[in-house]
BAMAR-339274 format. One line per 4 residues: number of its first residue (from 1); their letters; for each residue z, x, y of C-alpha. Coordinates in steps of 0.25 Angstrom, whole numbers, plus 5000, padded with zeros to 4 digits. Each point is the difference from the previous one (the first is absolute). Layout:
REM residues N
NUM	A	Z,X,Y | ... .
//
This chain:
REM residues 289
1	XXXX	4966,4992,5006 | 4993,4987,4997 | 4991,5000,4988 | 4986,4995,5001 .
5	XXXX	5002,4988,4990 | 5013,4995,5007 | 4998,4987,5009 | 5002,5003,5014 .
9	XXXX	5001,4992,5013 | 4998,5004,5015 | 5012,4999,5009 | 4996,4997,5015 .
13	XXXX	5014,4996,5005 | 5004,5006,5013 | 5015,4998,4999 | 5011,5001,4990 .
17	XXXX	5014,4996,4997 | 5011,5010,5002 | 5002,5003,4985 | 4984,5002,4999 .
21	XXXX	5001,5009,5013 | 5010,5009,4993 | 4992,5000,4987 | 4987,5005,5008 .
25	XXXX	5009,5011,5007 | 5003,5004,4986 | 4986,5001,4996 | 4999,4987,4993 .
29	XXXX	4990,4989,5003 | 4990,5010,5006 | 4985,4998,5002 | 4991,4988,5001 .
33	XXXX	4997,4999,4985 | 5012,4995,4992 | 5003,4995,4986 | 4998,4985,4997 .
37	XXXX	5011,5001,4989 | 5011,5009,4999 | 5002,5005,4986 | 5014,5001,4995 .
41	XXXX	5007,5005,4988 | 5014,4998,4995 | 5006,5007,5012 | 4992,4992,5011 .
45	XXXX	4988,5005,5009 | 4994,5013,4996 | 5003,5011,5010 | 4986,5005,5001 .
49	XXXX	4996,4986,5005 | 5009,5000,5012 | 4989,5006,5010 | 4991,4988,4995 .
53	XXXX	5009,4988,5001 | 4995,4988,5007 | 5014,4996,5003 | 5014,5003,4996 .
57	XXXX	5003,4992,4987 | 5015,5000,5004 | 5009,5003,5011 | 4999,5015,5004 .
61	XXXX	5014,5002,4995 | 4997,4994,4987 | 4987,5008,4998 | 5008,5013,5003 .
65	XXXX	5011,4996,4990 | 4990,4998,4990 | 4993,5013,5002 | 5014,5007,4999 .
69	XXXX	5003,4993,4988 | 4987,5004,4994 | 5003,5014,5002 | 5014,4999,4994 .
73	XXXX	4994,4993,4987 | 4989,5011,4999 | 5011,5010,5001 | 5008,4994,4989 .
77	XXXX	4988,4999,4991 | 4996,5015,5003 | 5014,5003,4996 | 4998,4993,4987 .
81	XXXX	4987,5006,4998 | 5006,5014,5002 | 5010,4997,4989 | 4988,4996,4991 .
85	XXXX	4993,5013,5003 | 5013,5008,4997 | 5001,4993,4986 | 4985,5003,4997 .
89	XXXX	5003,5015,5003 | 5012,5000,4992 | 4994,4994,4988 | 4986,5006,5000 .
93	XXXX	5003,5013,5007 | 4985,5001,5005 | 4993,5012,5006 | 4999,4993,5013 .
97	XXXX	5015,4996,5001 | 5003,5007,5013 | 4988,4993,5006 | 5004,4987,4995 .
101	XXXX	5014,5001,5006 | 4995,5006,5013 | 4990,4988,5002 | 5011,4990,4996 .
105	XXXX	5010,5006,5010 | 4989,5000,5011 | 4998,4985,4999 | 5015,4998,5000 .
109	XXXX	5000,5008,5013 | 4988,4993,5006 | 5006,4986,4997 | 5014,5004,5006 .
113	XXXX	4992,5005,5013 | 4994,4986,5001 | 5014,4994,5001 | 5002,5009,5012 .
117	XXXX	4987,4997,5006 | 5002,4985,5000 | 5014,5002,5006 | 4993,5007,5011 .
121	XXXX	4990,4990,5002 | 5010,4989,5000 | 5008,5007,5011 | 4987,5002,5008 .
125	XXXX	4996,4986,4999 | 5013,4994,5004 | 5000,5010,5012 | 4986,4995,5004 .
129	XXXX	5004,4985,4999 | 5012,5003,5008 | 4992,5007,5011 | 4990,4989,5000 .
133	XXXX	5010,4989,5002 | 5007,5008,5011 | 4986,5002,5007 | 4997,4985,4999 .
137	XXXX	5014,4997,5007 | 4995,5007,5012 | 4991,4987,5002 | 4990,5002,5011 .
141	XXXX	5002,5015,5001 | 4998,5002,4985 | 4988,5008,4996 | 4999,4991,4988 .
145	XXXX	4992,4988,5003 | 5003,4987,4993 | 4989,4991,4995 | 5006,4988,5007 .
149	XXXX	4991,4989,4994 | 5002,5005,4986 | 5014,5002,5002 | 5002,4986,5005 .
153	XXXX	4992,4994,4989 | 5007,5007,4988 | 5014,5002,5006 | 4999,5015,4996 .
157	XXXX	4998,5011,5010 | 4986,5006,4999 | 4997,5013,5008 | 4986,5003,5004 .
161	XXXX	4994,5011,4993 | 4994,5008,5011 | 5014,5001,5007 | 5007,5004,4987 .
165	XXXX	4990,5011,4998 | 5002,5005,5014 | 5016,4999,4999 | 5000,5007,4986 .
169	XXXX	4993,5012,5005 | 5013,5005,5005 | 5005,5002,4986 | 4987,5007,4996 .
173	XXXX	4995,4987,4993 | 4986,4995,5002 | 4998,4985,4996 | 4985,4999,5003 .
177	XXXX	4992,5011,4994 | 4986,5003,4995 | 4998,4989,4989 | 5000,5006,4986 .
181	XXXX	4988,4995,4992 | 5002,4995,4986 | 5003,5011,4990 | 4989,4997,4989 .
185	XXXX	5004,5005,4987 | 4992,4997,4987 | 5009,4996,4989 | 4998,4995,4987 .
189	XXXX	5012,4992,5000 | 5009,4994,5010 | 5012,4991,4996 | 5002,4988,5010 .
193	XXXX	5014,5000,4996 | 5009,5013,4998 | 5009,4998,4988 | 5012,5007,4997 .
197	XXXX	4996,5013,4992 | 5003,5001,4985 | 4997,5015,5000 | 5010,5011,5003 .
201	XXXX	4994,5008,5011 | 5003,5014,5003 | 4996,5007,5013 | 4987,5009,5000 .
205	XXXX	5002,5015,4997 | 5001,5003,5014 | 5007,4990,5009 | 4991,5003,5012 .
209	XXXX	4991,4991,5009 | 4988,5001,4991 | 5009,4997,4988 | 5005,4988,5006 .
213	XXXX	4986,4994,5003 | 4996,5004,4985 | 5012,4993,4995 | 4997,4987,5007 .
217	XXXX	4985,5000,4995 | 5005,5003,4986 | 5010,4988,5000 | 4988,4991,5004 .
221	XXXX	4991,5006,4990 | 5007,5009,4989 | 4986,5004,4994 | 4995,5006,5013 .
225	XXXX	4990,5011,4998 | 4999,5012,5009 | 4986,4996,5005 | 5005,4986,5004 .
229	XXXX	5013,5006,5006 | 4991,5008,5009 | 4993,4987,5004 | 5013,4994,5003 .
233	XXXX	5005,5012,5008 | 4987,5000,5008 | 5003,4986,5005 | 5013,5006,5006 .
237	XXXX	4992,5012,5007 | 5004,5003,5014 | 5014,4994,4999 | 5014,5006,5001 .
241	XXXX	4999,5007,4986 | 4985,5001,4995 | 4993,5008,5010 | 4986,5002,4993 .
245	XXXX	4994,4999,4986 | 4992,5013,4997 | 4991,5004,4989 | 5011,5009,4995 .
249	XXXX	5011,4990,5001 | 5010,4993,5009 | 5004,5005,5014 | 5013,4994,5003 .
253	XXXX	5013,5001,5009 | 5014,5002,4994 | 5012,4991,5004 | 5003,5007,5013 .
257	XXXX	4986,5000,5006 | 5000,5014,5005 | 4987,5008,5000 | 5007,5010,4991 .
261	XXXX	5002,4989,4990 | 4985,4997,4998 | 4995,5002,4986 | 4988,4998,4991 .
265	XXXX	5002,4995,4986 | 4989,5003,4991 | 4993,4989,4991 | 5006,5007,4988 .
269	XXXX	5014,5000,5006 | 4998,4985,5003 | 4997,4997,4986 | 5012,5008,4995 .
273	XXXX	5009,4991,5009 | 4994,4988,4994 | 5002,5005,4986 | 5014,5004,5003 .
277	XXXX	5004,4986,5005 | 4994,4993,4988 | 5007,5009,4991 | 5014,4998,5007 .
281	XXXX	4997,4985,4999 | 4997,5000,4985 | 5012,5009,4997 | 5011,4994,5008 .
285	XXXX	5003,4987,4993 | 5013,4995,4996 | 5004,5004,4985 | 5001,4989,4990 .
289	X	5014,4995,4997 .
//
């Protein structure tokens, strides 16, 4: 998503390089409204910004390698946090020991799955790139149309967007779609630079689609209250997860997106999730040595 207070620019280009064309086929660099500046943390560009990149910051392969490295770093950090959680349970023997361990194991599994995800994205990206290059080799019979003036000017092959959109449909990919408007989110704070965290994070009690969204919101604003959380979730209404904000709570879709997995979480239950997250963060800190 693009937050309301993030500087944006409008992309009116009609052709893109091969690397950028692959990126668009992956779902990156979509829409007309893009971020002016890509915020990076210690691992590089933030994954949530990929759909809103104005241009690639590096070569496609470098981007993919950085994303895979990020997933591996986060997995290793999750393993370390898991050890901290086990030490906490061993020393304190809390009433909620089982929940703490389950939550910790859940985040380890989630981060491990992210490594598999990016490996799959890399395979898909390289296949797309290879197929684009083979299609271009057909020259006059190619369904991909080169932007000859821009190609000659830059020395880099550029493909016209309309032809890329038509060609990509054979893979079930749509490049040009209905533009998505800016997602307006009222936030009290938004750091222009994301810094390496100094807090030990443990996954929400339930590692589901709603839990992941709440976890992201709480990392931005650890003091988030239920009423404000409802406002934040309302901005995501109609998306892949948040279906509707009701008087009684949040109607949302679980990870697999099936009709049988639509749930309604009450306001009270939402508050309990927030309280649990804050409790875990305050308890799972390294012991003094």
